[in-house]
C-alpha positions as CSV (number, residue, x, y, z in Angstrom):
1,M,55.3,14.3,95.1
2,A,52.0,13.9,94.3
3,T,50.9,10.5,92.4
4,P,50.6,11.4,88.8
5,V,47.3,10.8,87.3
6,L,48.4,8.8,84.0
7,E,51.6,6.3,83.7
8,C,52.0,4.4,81.2
9,K,55.3,2.0,82.0
10,N,57.1,0.2,78.9
11,V,53.4,-0.2,77.6
12,S,53.3,-2.8,74.3
13,I,50.3,-3.1,72.7
14,S,49.0,-5.7,70.0
15,Y,46.0,-7.0,67.8
16,Y,45.3,-10.4,67.4
17,T,44.5,-10.7,63.2
18,R,44.0,-14.3,61.6
19,A,47.4,-13.5,60.0
20,G,48.9,-13.3,63.5
21,E,50.0,-11.2,66.3
22,V,50.0,-7.2,65.0
23,P,52.2,-5.2,67.5
24,A,50.7,-1.6,67.2
25,V,53.0,-0.2,70.1
26,Y,55.4,-1.3,71.9
27,D,57.9,-0.1,74.7
28,F,55.7,3.4,75.5
29,N,56.3,5.6,78.4
30,L,54.8,8.5,79.5
31,T,53.4,9.9,82.9
32,I,51.0,12.9,83.2
33,N,50.3,15.4,86.4
34,Q,47.6,17.1,88.0
35,G,46.6,19.9,85.1
36,E,49.5,19.1,83.4
37,A,47.9,18.8,78.7
38,V,50.5,17.0,77.0
39,G,50.2,16.5,73.1
40,I,50.7,13.3,71.0
41,V,52.5,13.6,67.4
42,G,53.1,11.6,64.3
43,E,51.8,10.4,61.5
44,S,48.9,8.2,60.9
45,G,49.3,4.8,61.7
46,C,52.6,5.1,64.2
47,G,50.0,4.5,67.5
48,K,48.6,7.6,68.8
49,S,45.1,6.8,69.1
50,T,45.7,3.1,70.2
51,V,47.7,4.6,73.4
52,A,44.5,6.6,74.0
53,L,42.0,3.3,73.7
54,A,44.5,1.2,75.8
55,I,44.4,4.0,78.5
56,M,40.5,3.7,77.9
57,Q,40.8,0.0,78.1
58,Y,38.5,-0.2,74.8
59,M,40.8,-2.4,72.9
60,G,38.1,-4.9,71.5
61,K,37.8,-8.2,71.2
62,N,41.2,-8.2,69.1
63,G,43.2,-6.0,71.0
64,A,44.9,-5.8,74.2
65,V,48.0,-5.0,76.3
66,T,50.6,-7.2,76.1
67,A,53.2,-6.1,78.8
68,G,53.6,-3.0,81.2
69,E,51.3,-1.0,82.9
70,I,48.6,1.6,82.7
71,R,48.1,3.5,86.2
72,F,45.5,5.8,86.8
73,L,45.8,7.5,90.3
74,G,48.4,5.0,90.9
75,R,46.4,1.6,89.8
76,D,47.0,0.1,87.5
77,M,44.1,-0.5,85.2
78,R,44.8,-4.0,83.6
79,T,43.9,-5.2,87.3
80,M,40.2,-3.7,87.5
81,S,37.4,-5.7,87.1
82,Q,34.5,-4.3,84.0
83,E,32.2,-2.8,86.7
84,E,35.3,-0.7,88.3
85,L,36.0,0.6,84.4
86,R,32.4,1.4,84.1
87,Q,32.2,3.6,86.8
88,I,35.6,5.0,85.7
89,R,34.9,5.7,82.1
90,G,33.0,9.0,81.5
91,S,33.2,10.4,85.0
92,Q,37.1,9.7,85.8
93,I,38.9,9.6,82.4
94,S,36.5,11.1,79.1
95,M,37.5,11.0,75.5
96,V,36.5,13.2,72.5
97,Y,37.0,11.8,70.0
98,Q,37.5,13.7,65.8
99,E,33.8,12.8,65.1
100,P,31.0,14.1,67.3
101,M,28.5,12.4,65.8
102,A,30.0,9.4,67.0
103,S,29.3,9.8,70.5
104,L,25.8,11.5,70.1
105,N,22.9,9.3,69.0
106,P,20.8,10.8,66.6
107,S,17.3,9.4,67.9
108,M,18.0,11.1,71.5
109,L,17.7,14.6,72.3
110,I,20.6,16.9,73.6
111,R,19.2,17.2,77.3
112,D,18.4,13.4,77.5
113,Q,22.1,12.2,76.5
114,L,24.1,15.0,78.9
115,I,21.6,14.4,82.1
116,E,22.5,11.0,82.1
117,V,25.9,11.0,82.8
118,P,26.1,12.5,86.0
119,R,22.8,10.7,86.6
120,Y,24.4,6.7,86.0
121,H,28.0,8.1,87.5
122,E,26.6,10.1,90.4
123,S,22.9,9.0,90.9
124,I,21.8,12.8,91.4
125,S,18.1,13.8,90.9
126,T,17.2,14.6,86.7
127,E,16.6,18.7,87.9
128,A,20.4,18.6,89.5
129,A,21.7,17.0,86.5
130,T,20.0,19.3,84.1
131,K,21.6,22.5,86.0
132,R,24.7,21.3,85.6
133,A,24.3,20.0,82.1
134,I,23.1,24.1,81.1
135,E,26.0,24.9,83.2
136,L,28.9,23.3,80.8
137,L,27.1,23.9,77.9
138,E,27.5,27.5,78.8
139,A,31.2,27.0,79.8
140,V,31.5,25.9,76.5
141,R,29.9,29.2,75.0
142,L,27.5,27.3,73.5
143,P,24.1,30.1,72.8
144,D,21.5,29.3,74.0
145,P,21.9,25.9,75.9
146,M,18.2,25.7,75.9
147,R,17.7,25.2,72.9
148,I,20.0,23.5,72.6
149,M,19.3,20.8,75.5
150,N,16.2,20.4,72.9
151,S,17.4,19.9,69.7
152,Y,18.6,16.6,68.3
153,P,22.5,16.4,66.9
154,H,21.6,16.8,63.2
155,Q,19.8,19.8,63.9
156,L,23.6,21.6,65.6
157,S,26.5,22.8,63.4
158,G,29.5,20.5,63.2
159,G,31.5,22.8,66.1
160,Q,28.1,23.1,67.9
161,Q,27.9,19.0,68.3
162,Q,32.0,19.1,69.3
163,R,30.8,21.6,71.8
164,V,28.4,19.5,72.8
165,V,30.3,16.4,73.2
166,I,33.3,18.2,75.3
167,A,30.8,19.6,77.6
168,M,29.4,15.9,77.9
169,A,32.5,14.6,78.7
170,L,33.2,17.3,81.9
171,L,30.0,16.9,83.2
172,S,32.0,14.6,85.9
173,K,34.7,16.5,86.0
174,P,37.0,14.3,85.2
175,K,40.9,14.0,86.0
176,L,42.1,13.2,82.6
177,L,40.7,14.4,79.5
178,L,41.3,12.3,76.2
179,L,41.1,14.3,72.8
180,D,41.8,12.3,69.8
181,E,41.8,14.6,66.6
182,P,38.9,16.9,68.4
183,T,39.1,19.7,65.6
184,T,40.1,18.3,62.3
185,A,37.0,18.5,60.5
186,L,36.2,22.1,61.8
187,D,37.0,25.4,60.0
188,V,40.0,27.7,61.6
189,T,37.5,29.7,63.2
190,V,35.5,27.1,65.1
191,E,38.0,25.5,65.8
192,A,40.1,28.4,67.6
193,G,36.8,28.8,69.5
194,V,37.3,24.9,70.6
195,V,41.0,25.8,71.4
196,E,40.4,28.2,73.4
197,L,37.8,26.6,75.4
198,I,40.3,23.5,75.9
199,K,42.8,25.7,77.1
200,D,39.9,27.2,79.3
201,I,38.8,23.8,80.7
202,S,42.0,23.1,81.8
203,K,43.2,26.2,84.3
204,R,39.0,26.1,85.7
205,F,39.1,22.6,86.2
206,G,42.7,21.4,86.8
207,T,41.8,18.6,84.7
208,S,44.4,16.5,82.7
209,M,44.9,16.5,79.1
210,I,45.9,14.4,76.3
211,Y,45.4,15.9,72.9
212,I,46.2,13.8,69.9
213,S,46.8,15.4,67.0
214,H,49.0,15.8,63.6
215,N,48.4,19.7,63.7
216,L,51.6,20.7,65.6
217,G,50.3,24.3,65.8
218,L,47.6,23.1,68.1
219,I,50.1,21.4,69.6
220,L,51.7,24.7,70.3
221,E,49.1,26.3,71.8
222,T,47.2,24.5,73.9
223,C,50.1,21.6,75.7
224,D,52.7,22.1,78.3
225,R,54.6,18.8,76.6
226,I,55.0,17.0,73.6
227,C,55.1,13.0,72.6
228,V,56.1,12.9,69.3
229,M,55.6,9.0,68.3
230,Y,56.7,7.4,65.2
231,S,56.4,3.0,64.3
232,G,54.3,2.6,67.6
233,Q,57.5,4.2,69.6
234,A,57.7,7.3,71.4
235,V,60.7,9.2,69.5
236,E,61.1,12.4,71.4
237,L,59.3,13.8,75.0
238,G,60.0,17.1,76.1
239,S,58.6,20.6,76.8
240,V,57.0,22.1,73.8
241,K,59.5,24.3,74.1
242,Q,62.2,22.2,73.9
243,V,60.5,20.2,71.3
244,F,60.1,23.1,68.8
245,D,63.1,24.7,69.2
246,E,65.6,22.6,70.3
247,M,64.3,19.1,68.3
248,R,66.8,16.2,68.6
249,H,65.4,13.7,66.7
250,P,65.6,13.5,62.9
251,Y,61.9,12.6,62.5
252,T,60.8,15.3,64.6
253,R,62.6,17.8,61.9
254,G,61.5,15.6,59.3
255,L,57.7,17.0,60.1
256,F,58.8,20.2,60.9
257,S,60.7,20.5,57.5
258,S,56.9,19.1,55.9
259,I,54.9,22.4,57.1
260,P,54.3,25.3,55.3
261,L,55.5,27.9,58.4
262,P,54.3,31.8,57.5
263,G,57.3,32.7,54.9
264,T,57.6,29.6,53.1
265,D,57.6,29.8,49.3
266,R,57.0,27.1,47.1
267,Y,59.2,28.2,44.6
268,A,61.9,29.6,46.6
269,H,62.0,27.3,49.5
270,P,59.8,23.9,49.2
271,L,58.5,21.6,51.7
272,V,60.5,18.7,52.1
273,P,58.6,15.7,52.5
274,I,59.6,13.0,54.3
275,R,61.0,10.0,51.9
276,G,59.5,6.5,52.0
277,Q,56.7,4.9,54.1
278,L,56.3,4.1,57.5
279,P,56.4,0.8,57.6
280,L,54.0,-2.0,58.3
281,P,54.0,-3.1,62.4
282,R,55.3,-6.7,60.6
283,D,58.2,-5.5,58.8
284,R,59.8,-2.6,61.3
285,P,63.4,-2.7,61.2
286,T,65.4,-4.2,63.7
287,G,66.7,-0.5,65.9
288,C,66.3,2.4,65.0
289,T,62.5,2.4,62.9
290,F,63.4,5.4,61.5
291,G,66.4,4.4,60.1
292,P,65.2,3.7,56.5
293,R,64.0,7.0,55.7
294,C,67.1,9.1,57.8
295,D,69.6,10.9,56.4
296,F,71.8,10.1,59.4
297,F,71.5,6.0,59.7
298,V,75.1,4.2,60.3
299,A,75.3,0.9,59.9
300,G,76.3,-0.4,62.8
301,R,74.9,1.8,65.3
302,C,71.3,3.0,64.5
303,D,70.7,-1.3,63.7
304,K,71.0,-2.5,67.1
305,P,67.7,-1.6,69.8
306,I,67.6,1.9,70.8
307,P,66.3,3.3,74.2
308,M,64.8,6.8,75.2
309,L,68.3,8.7,75.8
310,D,68.2,12.1,77.9
311,V,69.5,14.9,76.3
312,K,72.6,16.0,78.1
313,G,72.1,19.8,79.5
314,D,68.2,19.7,79.1
315,P,66.4,18.1,81.7
316,G,63.3,16.5,80.9
317,H,64.1,16.3,76.8
318,E,64.6,12.4,75.8
319,A,65.3,11.4,72.3
320,R,65.3,7.8,70.7
321,C,68.4,8.4,69.1
322,V,72.0,7.6,69.2
323,R,73.8,10.3,67.0
324,Y,71.5,13.2,69.1
325,D,74.5,15.1,70.5
326,E,76.6,14.5,67.3
327,I,74.3,16.2,64.6
328,D,74.9,19.5,63.6
329,W,71.0,21.0,63.8
330,V,71.8,24.3,62.7
331,K,73.4,23.5,59.5
332,H,71.5,20.6,58.6
333,R,68.5,21.8,57.4
334,P,66.5,20.1,54.9
335,K,66.1,21.9,51.0
336,G,63.9,21.6,48.2
337,V,64.6,22.0,45.3
338,E,64.5,25.4,44.2
339,M,62.3,26.7,41.0
340,T,61.5,30.1,39.0
341,P,58.0,31.3,39.6
342,L,56.3,30.4,36.8
343,E,54.4,32.8,34.4
344,P,50.5,33.3,34.4
345,G,49.0,33.5,30.7
346,P,45.8,34.7,29.6
347,P,42.4,34.1,31.6
348,V,41.1,30.9,31.5
349,L,38.7,30.9,34.1
350,Q,36.3,34.4,34.0
351,V,33.5,34.7,36.6
352,H,31.2,37.3,36.0
353,D,28.4,38.6,38.4
354,M,27.8,34.4,39.1
355,K,24.6,33.9,41.6
356,K,23.6,30.2,42.9
357,Y,20.3,30.3,44.4
358,Y,17.9,27.3,45.6
359,E,14.6,27.7,45.3
360,I,12.7,26.5,48.6
361,R,9.1,25.9,48.4
362,D,6.6,25.6,51.4
363,T,4.2,22.4,50.4
364,S,1.6,22.9,52.9
365,I,-1.9,23.3,52.6
366,G,-2.1,26.9,54.1
367,A,0.6,27.9,51.7
368,I,-0.9,26.7,48.4
369,L,-3.8,28.7,49.6
370,S,-2.1,31.9,50.1
371,R,-0.4,31.5,47.6
372,K,2.9,32.3,49.7
373,P,6.1,32.8,47.5
374,P,8.8,30.8,47.4
375,R,12.1,31.5,49.9
376,Y,15.4,31.5,48.2
377,V,18.8,29.8,49.6
378,K,21.3,32.3,47.9
379,A,24.3,30.1,47.9
380,N,26.3,32.6,45.8
381,E,26.0,35.9,45.1
382,K,27.5,38.1,42.5
383,L,30.9,36.6,42.5
384,D,33.6,38.2,40.3
385,F,37.1,37.1,39.2
386,E,39.0,34.9,37.1
387,A,42.4,33.1,36.6
388,R,44.7,32.9,34.4
389,E,46.6,30.0,33.0
390,A,49.2,28.0,35.1
391,E,47.8,30.5,38.0
392,T,46.2,28.8,41.6
393,V,43.3,30.5,42.4
394,A,42.4,29.7,46.5
395,V,38.8,30.1,47.6
396,V,38.7,30.4,51.3
397,G,36.0,30.6,53.9
398,E,34.0,28.9,56.6
399,S,31.9,25.9,56.0
400,G,28.4,27.1,54.1
401,C,30.0,30.2,52.8
402,G,29.2,28.9,48.8
403,K,32.6,27.6,48.1
404,T,31.6,24.0,46.9
405,T,28.5,25.6,45.4
406,F,30.5,27.4,42.9
407,A,32.5,24.1,42.0
408,K,29.6,22.8,41.4
409,V,28.8,25.5,38.9
410,L,32.0,24.9,37.4
411,M,32.0,21.4,36.7
412,G,28.4,21.3,35.5
413,L,26.2,19.3,38.4
414,E,24.5,22.8,39.1
415,S,23.3,25.1,37.0
416,S,24.0,29.0,37.9
417,T,20.8,31.1,38.1
418,S,22.2,34.1,36.5
419,G,25.9,35.9,35.2
420,E,28.5,34.2,33.3
421,V,30.9,31.2,34.4
422,L,33.9,31.3,31.2
423,V,36.4,28.6,30.8
424,N,38.4,29.8,27.3
425,G,35.5,31.7,26.5
426,V,32.7,28.9,26.6
427,E,29.7,29.9,29.2
428,V,29.3,26.9,31.5
429,G,27.5,27.8,34.0
430,K,24.1,26.9,32.8
431,L,25.4,23.9,30.9
432,P,24.7,20.9,32.7
433,V,27.3,17.7,32.7
434,R,25.1,15.5,30.9
435,S,24.9,18.2,27.7
436,R,28.9,19.2,27.7
437,K,31.2,17.9,24.9
438,P,33.8,15.3,26.1
439,G,36.2,17.6,25.3
440,L,35.0,20.1,27.6
441,I,34.2,17.8,30.5
442,S,38.2,16.3,30.2
443,S,39.3,20.4,30.4
444,L,37.3,20.6,33.9
445,Q,38.2,17.6,36.3
446,I,38.2,17.8,39.8
447,V,40.2,16.4,43.3
448,F,38.0,15.7,45.7
449,Q,38.9,15.5,49.5
450,N,38.0,12.1,50.4
451,P,40.0,10.0,47.3
452,F,38.0,6.8,48.5
453,E,35.1,7.9,47.7
454,T,35.8,8.5,43.8
455,L,37.8,4.9,43.5
456,N,35.7,1.6,42.9
457,P,37.2,-0.7,45.8
458,S,36.7,-3.7,43.0
459,H,39.0,-1.8,40.1
460,S,42.2,-2.1,40.2
461,V,43.6,1.7,39.8
462,G,45.5,0.9,36.7
463,A,41.6,0.3,35.4
464,Q,40.4,3.6,36.4
465,I,43.0,5.6,35.2
466,G,42.7,4.1,31.6
467,R,39.1,5.0,31.6
468,V,39.7,8.0,31.6
469,L,41.9,8.4,29.0
470,K,39.8,6.1,26.7
471,K,36.7,8.4,27.4
472,F,38.2,11.5,26.6
473,G,40.0,10.0,23.9
474,V,43.6,10.9,25.3
475,A,44.6,7.1,24.4
476,R,42.5,4.6,22.0
477,T,44.6,1.4,21.8
478,R,45.2,-0.7,24.5
479,Q,49.1,-0.3,23.9
480,E,48.2,3.2,24.6
481,I,45.9,3.1,27.2
482,E,48.9,0.9,29.4
483,Q,51.7,3.5,28.2
484,K,49.6,6.6,29.0
485,T,49.0,5.0,32.9
486,Y,52.3,4.3,33.1
487,E,53.0,7.7,32.7
488,L,50.6,8.9,34.5
489,L,51.7,7.1,37.6
490,D,55.5,8.1,37.0
491,L,54.0,12.1,37.2
492,V,52.5,11.8,40.5
493,K,55.7,10.1,41.3
494,L,53.9,6.2,42.0
495,P,55.6,2.7,41.2
496,R,54.1,1.3,38.2
497,E,52.8,-1.6,39.2
498,F,50.8,-0.2,41.6
499,A,48.5,-0.1,38.2
500,F,47.7,-3.5,39.0
501,R,46.7,-2.7,43.0
502,K,43.2,-2.3,44.3
503,P,42.3,1.1,46.3
504,R,42.2,-0.8,49.4
505,Q,46.1,-1.8,49.0
506,L,46.7,1.9,49.2
507,S,47.3,4.5,52.0
508,G,45.0,8.0,52.2
509,G,48.3,9.9,50.1
510,Q,48.5,7.3,47.6
511,K,44.9,7.4,46.5
512,Q,45.4,10.9,46.7
513,R,47.8,10.4,44.2
514,I,45.7,8.4,42.1
515,G,42.9,11.0,42.2
516,I,45.3,13.6,41.1
517,A,46.7,11.6,38.2
518,R,42.5,10.7,36.7
519,A,42.0,14.8,37.2
520,F,45.4,15.9,35.1
521,G,45.1,12.4,32.9
522,G,42.4,13.9,30.4
523,N,45.0,17.1,29.7
524,A,42.4,19.6,31.6
525,S,42.4,23.0,31.4
526,V,41.2,23.8,34.9
527,V,41.4,21.9,38.2
528,V,39.1,22.0,41.0
529,A,41.2,20.8,44.1
530,D,38.5,20.7,46.8
531,E,40.5,20.0,50.2
532,P,42.6,17.7,48.9
533,V,44.8,17.7,51.7
534,S,42.8,18.7,54.9
535,A,42.9,14.7,55.8
536,L,46.5,14.1,55.3
537,D,49.3,13.7,57.3
538,V,52.0,16.3,57.3
539,S,54.8,14.4,55.6
540,V,52.1,13.6,52.8
541,Q,50.6,17.0,52.7
542,A,54.0,18.3,51.7
543,A,54.5,15.8,49.2
544,V,51.0,16.0,47.6
545,T,51.4,20.0,47.2
546,G,54.8,19.7,46.4
547,L,53.2,17.1,43.2
548,L,50.5,19.6,42.3
549,T,52.9,22.6,42.0
550,D,55.3,20.4,39.6
551,I,52.2,19.0,37.2
552,Q,50.8,22.5,36.9
553,R,54.5,23.2,35.7
554,K,54.8,20.4,33.3
555,K,51.2,21.0,32.4
556,R,50.3,24.7,33.1
557,T,47.3,24.1,34.3
558,T,44.8,26.7,36.2
559,M,43.8,25.6,39.6
560,V,41.1,26.6,41.5
561,F,42.1,25.2,45.4
562,I,39.4,25.8,48.3
563,S,40.2,24.7,51.5
564,H,40.0,26.4,54.6
565,D,43.9,25.6,55.8
566,L,45.2,28.9,55.4
567,S,48.9,28.2,56.0
568,V,48.3,25.6,52.9
569,V,47.0,28.2,51.1
570,R,49.5,30.8,51.9
571,Y,52.3,28.3,50.5
572,L,50.2,27.0,47.4
573,A,48.4,30.4,46.1
574,D,49.3,33.0,43.5
575,R,45.9,34.4,44.4
576,I,43.3,34.2,47.3
577,V,39.1,34.7,47.1
578,V,37.8,34.7,50.4
579,M,33.9,34.3,50.8
580,Y,31.6,35.0,53.0
581,L,27.9,33.9,53.3
582,G,27.7,33.5,49.3
583,R,29.9,36.9,48.7
584,I,33.4,37.7,48.1
585,M,34.6,39.7,51.0
586,E,37.8,40.5,49.7
587,Q,40.1,39.4,46.7
588,G,44.0,40.1,45.8
589,T,47.6,38.7,45.2
590,T,48.7,36.0,47.9
591,D,51.0,38.4,49.7
592,Q,48.3,41.4,49.5
593,V,45.4,39.2,52.0
594,F,48.1,38.1,53.9
595,A,49.2,41.7,54.8
596,P,47.4,45.1,55.9
597,P,44.9,45.9,55.1
598,Y,42.2,43.6,55.4
599,H,38.9,43.2,55.5
600,P,38.0,42.4,59.2
601,Y,37.0,38.8,58.2
602,T,40.0,38.2,56.5
603,E,42.1,39.2,59.4
604,A,39.5,36.8,62.2
605,L,40.5,34.4,59.5
606,L,44.2,34.4,59.8
607,S,44.7,34.5,63.6
608,A,42.7,31.7,63.7
609,V,45.5,29.8,61.8
610,P,47.7,27.5,64.5
611,I,51.4,28.0,63.5
612,A,53.8,25.7,64.3
613,D,56.3,28.2,65.2
614,T,57.2,29.6,69.0
615,S,59.0,33.3,67.8
616,V,55.4,34.1,66.1
617,K,53.4,36.2,67.7
618,K,49.7,36.6,66.4
619,K,46.6,38.9,67.3
620,H,44.0,37.1,69.2
621,I,40.6,37.5,67.5
622,V,38.2,34.8,68.2
623,L,34.6,35.8,66.2
624,K,31.3,34.8,68.3
625,G,28.0,33.8,67.1
626,E,27.3,31.4,64.2
627,L,27.3,31.4,60.6
628,P,23.7,33.5,59.6
629,S,21.7,31.4,57.5
630,P,21.5,31.4,53.6
631,V,18.0,31.5,53.5
632,N,17.7,34.5,55.6
633,P,21.0,36.5,55.5
634,P,21.4,39.4,57.7
635,P,20.6,42.8,56.1
636,G,23.4,45.4,55.2
637,C,27.2,43.9,55.1
638,P,26.5,40.0,55.7
639,F,29.5,40.0,58.4
640,Q,27.8,42.8,60.4
641,T,26.2,40.2,62.8
642,R,30.0,38.7,63.8
643,C,32.3,41.7,63.0
644,P,34.6,43.0,65.9
645,R,34.8,46.4,64.3
646,K,31.6,47.3,63.2
647,I,31.1,50.7,63.1
648,G,27.4,51.3,63.7
649,A,23.9,51.8,61.7
650,I,25.5,52.1,57.9
651,C,27.0,48.6,58.3
652,E,23.4,46.9,59.5
653,T,21.2,48.5,56.5
654,E,23.7,49.3,53.9
655,L,25.7,46.2,51.8
656,P,29.4,47.7,51.0
657,T,30.5,48.7,47.8
658,V,33.9,46.9,46.7
659,K,36.5,49.2,46.8
660,E,40.4,48.5,45.0
661,L,42.7,49.6,47.6
662,A,45.7,48.4,45.5
663,P,46.2,46.9,41.7
664,G,43.5,43.7,42.4
665,H,43.5,43.7,45.7
666,K,39.6,44.3,46.2
667,I,37.8,44.7,49.9
668,M,33.9,44.9,50.4
669,C,33.7,46.9,53.8
670,H,32.5,50.6,55.1
671,L,35.6,50.7,57.1
672,P,37.0,53.5,55.6
673,D,40.4,53.7,53.9
674,D,42.6,55.2,56.3
675,V,41.6,53.0,59.3
676,L,41.6,50.0,56.8
677,R,45.3,51.0,55.3
678,A,46.2,51.4,59.9
679,M,45.7,48.1,60.5
680,E,48.4,46.4,62.0
681,P,49.9,42.9,61.5
682,V,47.8,40.0,62.0
683,I,51.0,37.5,62.4
684,E,54.5,38.9,63.5
685,F,57.8,37.4,63.3
686,G,60.2,37.1,65.8
687,K,63.9,35.3,66.0
688,K,63.9,31.9,66.2
689,P,66.9,30.0,68.6
690,E,69.8,28.6,66.6
691,G,68.7,24.4,66.2
692,A,64.8,25.7,65.6
693,N,63.4,24.1,62.7
694,A,63.5,27.1,59.5
């Protein structure tokens, strides 16, 4: 047999702090052969990125591989000198990080950053390095490579930056490529392009890959095998089909039960988050580390050290569970508490023909003398929709489509240019937040994507919630504030003692719950949730979405849910508004938007959603080109420059009218009604294997 590209044998990794040794990963085993792609999944803190950094030998001053071997092409990397490691990194092993700007120098042209890789590792000429860099930029499907070469990183979009970093990682044709959450911050359409690119690279260059992600749908689309990690250990290993269809570890089942697959209903089949918390490295229980959170724990058997066991009758499939062959995986399907759907009340939020333009003035002497008229960024163009009491309306679309601009106008951080934004009949579009009365401010609250940026690190959680209660007159005396704070902590299912903790003492999911408690503390009638779960683990995501549903039921709050994750949107939203370049392309109930007829843009968005289900078949639509600039939008239909269903000159010259294909289902498109109605579903369901997740 050929020598594996990578072998991790009984690897243990620790970090050394003032408090002593912190064992981050232990007893880790993984083999990767040439051209093979292996996905590593698990919750934050389970050791995924630590493994990748150990392979790169980037452990820093306080990190070290304390046991085992990491063999690259048969050689133990721990025996290599620093000079040998420098020669291997970037040439034979490359890494793509989650944030592309971590790998790009903002003060250097892309050209200089790309050509230095082959020049350093292969000592080739500048001309040869430049030629290869252009070829790689074409290979990662970047338009106009010469323009990219002569650009600085800040002049590129996030998707373009990530593709440049992937091209940089491939310049010396490495044997092993490590990808650490490379698409988390990208739009689903850009993500689909990057995923397609990664699959193409694997076939074209024969590159072996480790793909680290918490998105199981992406792993299904990109990898051959999967390694599930929990608390520093591998707990299940096998081919993608083995693990997805015949999972044999309770933790793997817990992860799948936390994912909003197509058809999941938040009322009839609510997601079931994994109970409890990931243990800290020093607090790991003896025996099975998942024991305290497992429904199948048996004292005397599960509290002893457990090795990886071969699953009987399934070669290549391993699980770290002594009871894997005793559990009835078909019968045991975690089920949440069913609820009756909420009946929406009267309209609370009404948006009529709202526009938001930003003026751009050329202050050069020539422009002033020639009295050149100002240009405008058309961030929002004729928005028209409503949200009712106790209803969740999702606003979806790519970055730059105007979702967050609308949220800023609603919250009073920006003023609308024209049109109306009514909240309970009060016009707020032209009313800045400083001019709003406390009652209006308290009725409109927001939950941000990054909770840590909205929490004061020097104040306790209780003080920050209490300040909201006092400002909005919900509670006045110290006793009232304290009691209401405890009630809000109960509402978001956090212990009352968290009132005395600082934000740094909380996990990401716990901080997000504090943000939710604060938003609902002022008895808000409308809550804007701006990507509130995109950065969270799937288990925490399931808990937070369940929490939002629960609070909405109790308080009958209207929620505007801004997201690019259509899986979460389908699960959580009652109605959906699809935006593109400042305009509404389609709107309707969730069932209407997720079934034909579609606007071509909605169709492309749906096809880009990675789904963690081997039985699902999807149409393959990858949008070409970049989102046009809102300063200079294209004439005619805004989507015509990227539309795969473009029908001719009418799309380029005339703005489509909005047509209602069913009550409440509106589409802005030139396609004839009969063509729209004849569209085939993007997502088709097959039959699930018996042991697969329901």
